[in-house]
N, C-alpha and C positions, 0 to 999 in steps of 0.2 A: 503494500499500499504506500509506504513512504517513498519507495523507489519510483512508483508510478506518478506520485504527486511531484517529485522532483524532475521526472522526465517531461511532464506535461506543463511544468511551470505554474502549477495551480497556486493562486493566492485567495485567501479568505476575503469574501466580499463584505465589508462592514455594513454597507448600505442595505444589502439584501438581508443580512442577518438581523438588522434593526427592524426591518419590516415584518419579519417572522416573530421576533421576540418582543417587539415594542420597546426595546432598550437600545440606546445608542452605544453603550460601552464606553462613554466618554466621562472623565471626571475632571473638574477644573481644579487647578492648583494656583491659589492666590497668595501672593507673597509680597512683603514690602521690598522696595528697591534698596538693598543693602549690601555692603561688602563684608559683613561680619561673618565669621566662620560657621557659627552654629546654624543660623537660618539657611546659609548658602549650601552647606553640606546637607542639611535636612531636605531641601529642595531636590538636590541631585538623587538622594537615596529614595525619596517618595517616587520620583519619576522611574526609577529602576524597578521598585517594588510593584508599582501599579502596572507597568508593562508586562512584568513576569505573571502577573494575576490576570492578564488578558485585557487590560483597560488601555484606551487611548487617553493621553494627558494633554489638556489644553491649559497653557501657562498664561497667567496675567500678573505682571509685577507692577505695583503702583507706588507712587512717591509718598502718598500719605493716606490717612484713613478718613478723608473727607467724604461727604455724601456724594459729590460728583465723581470722584475716583472709583468709589465702590459701585455706584450705579453703572459706570461704564464697564467695569470688570464683570458685574452680573449680566449685562447685556451681551458682552463677548461670550460668556459661557452659554447663555440661551441661544445665541446664534449657532454655537457648536452642539446644541442639544445635550449639554452636560447633565448628568444624572445627579451629581452631588459635588461638593467642593471640599478640598482640603485647604485650610487657612493656616499659614505659618504665622503665629502670633507672638512675636518676642517681646512686645510691649503691652501695657495694660490697655491702651487705646484700641488694639486690634481685637480684644475680647468684645468690646462694644461693637466693633466692625462685624465680627462674626455673628452677633445677634441680628444685625441688619441684613447681612446675606442670607441668614437662615429663614428670613421671611419668604424667600423665593425658592430655595432648595436645601436639602440636608446638608449639614456642615460638620466636619470634624476638625477641631483646632489642634495644631502641632506646635510644640516649643512653648506653649504657654504654661506657666507654673500651675501644678495641679490645684493648689489650694485656693486661689482667687478666681479660678474659672467659674463662669456661671453655671448653676445647676442645670439650666436648660440645654446647656451644650455638652457635647461629648469631647473630651479632651485627651490626647495622648502626649505624655511629657516624661522627661527624665525627673527622677526624684531629687530635685535640687537640695532639699533639705537633708536627705541622707548623704549626699555627696559632700555637703559642707561639713556635716558632723564627722564623717570619716577623716576629713583633713584636720579639723580642730582636735579631735581625739588623738590623732597621731602626733600633733605638736605638744599637746599637754602630756602625753605619755612620754615624750622625749625630755620632759622636765621644764619646758618653757612656762613662764609665769607672766612675762612682759610681752604683750601681744599688740598688733595693729592689723587692721583690715582695710583693703582698698575695694570699695564697692562699685558696682556698675551704675548705670543711669537711674535716676529716681523713679522713671516711669516704666522700669523693667521689673516685671513680676519675678522672673529668674533671679535678678540681682537682690530683690527684697527677700526672697526665700533664703538665699545663701547667706545674707547678712544676719537674718533672724536665727538661723541655725548656729552660726559662729557665736553670736551673743549669748544665746541660751546655754550652750555647752560650756562657755567660759564662766558664765554666772553660776552654773551648777558646780564648776570646779572652784568657785570662789575667786576668780581672777578678774581684773579690771576690763571693761569693754568700751572705754571712752575714746580710744584712738581710732577713729574711723576717718578715712580720707576718700573724697569723692572722685570717681573716675567716669569714663564714659565708654569702656570696653576697649579703647585704642591704646596702642603702645605708648603714644605720646602722652596720654593722660596718666598712665601708670609711671611714666618717667617723671612728670611734674608732681605727682603724688610722692614719689620717692625723694624728690628734692626737698619737699615740705617736711616729709618724715625725718630726714637727716637733719634738717634745721632744728626740729622739735626735740631731737634726742632719739637715737636709734634703739628700737626695742630688740629683743632676741629673736622674735618670729613675726613674719608678715604673711598673711594670707591674702593674695589678690584674687578677686572674684572671676577672672579669667586668665587664660595664658598670655594673651597679647599684653594685658596690663602688667603681668609678671615680667614679661620681657623688658619692657620700659623700666620697671623697678630695678632689675638687675643691672641695667646700664647706669642708672642714678647711683646706686650703691657702689658699683665699680669706680665710677668718677670720684666718689667721696673717699676712695681708698679702703673700702670695707670688703672683706672677704666672705663669700657665701659658699659653704655654711659656717665657717669658722667664727665669724662675728655675728652673723644673723641668718636665720634660716628663712627660705621663701618657698611658698607653695602656690599653686594656680588651680585652675579649673577648666577642663575641656579635653586636655591631651591632643593639642595640635600635632599634626605630623612632625613638626620641627621641634617639639618640646623636648624630645630625647636628645637633641643636638644643641640645645642651649647650653652655655657655659656657666655654671655646671648643669647637667641634666636636671630637668625640673620635675619635682614632685607634684603631682596633679591628680585630678579626677577625670577618669576616661568615660566618656559618653558613647554608648554604642548606637551610632546613628542608623546603622543598617537594621538592627533590631527595632528601633523606634520607628522607622518607616514601615517595616514589615507589619507591626502591630496596627499602625495607623490604617493600612490598607485592610487588614483583617476586620477592624472595627467598621470600616466604611462598607464592606461587603455585608456585614450583619445588618446595618442599617437598610441597605438597598433590598434585603431579603425580608425586610420588616420584622427583624428579630431584635430582641432586647440588646442594647449595647451600652456598656458602662465605661466610664473614664478609666484610663490605664496609666500606671506609674511604672516606669523602667528603672531598675536598680543600677546605679553606676558602680565603678570600681576605682579604688585608690591604687594609684601607681606611685611607688616610692622610688625616687632616684637620688642623685647626689646633692640636691639643693637644701636638703633638711638633715639636721643632726642635733645632738644634744646642745644646750646652751653653754657658753664659755664656762660658767662657774661649775656646771656639772662635770664637764670634761676635766677640769682641774682637780676636782674632788677625786676623780678616779685615777 
């Protein structure tokens, strides 16, 4: 059979199939226009997972979550006869956008933190809280008591979840949580936060809410003549492909974007079959590399 298909050059006719099944097999992928690693990697993996599941993907990237931009995206998907939409939602405003889009067709949000997602929406996300707890527990177990945190944008649900977990774990251990520096996910903001941190007095451990900010932080610490991890330990979040090759290799949280996308498509298929579908959290993994070590006083004691 397969040989005959190959010899005849047969191709599945999507239009004919849709006439029979009354389904287009098209899903919309709506994403904000961004260069950030997480949303971009998620977009790529969803496209691959959807294609493997037999869907055609119609992509719309928009510059903002305004009504005009969303209406244009929805009309684009309607023109393609999309059955449902995957919305990559890295910021809180995009959760409101998902509610708008869901008035026209089923929506699954991706990359939105699980806790603040609207109950009426189904969300597939990494467990940001668990990932940040893994990092913070690691630093506390190494013996660090003097901590700082570089957070992501204030409108990011993922950034908020990572900061809350860092704060709650340090409070549980009886450690100070006042040293928080604002970032925006970029290496530049991590570098600037690192400069402010050095001017304020260097802690023994810094957790940057993503790897790109951790890279900027490493540069600022190096320019100040500080050694990582001998003087200060640094950890990040995401496990960029380059993180193993930072100098030193970065301790970080690995997000499995392939699994994230696969579960997203699974949930979407359940919705399209009119089956119950619940929000999903994917557990991340702590990757320990050379950028974290016991604090200087602990090493001297041993």
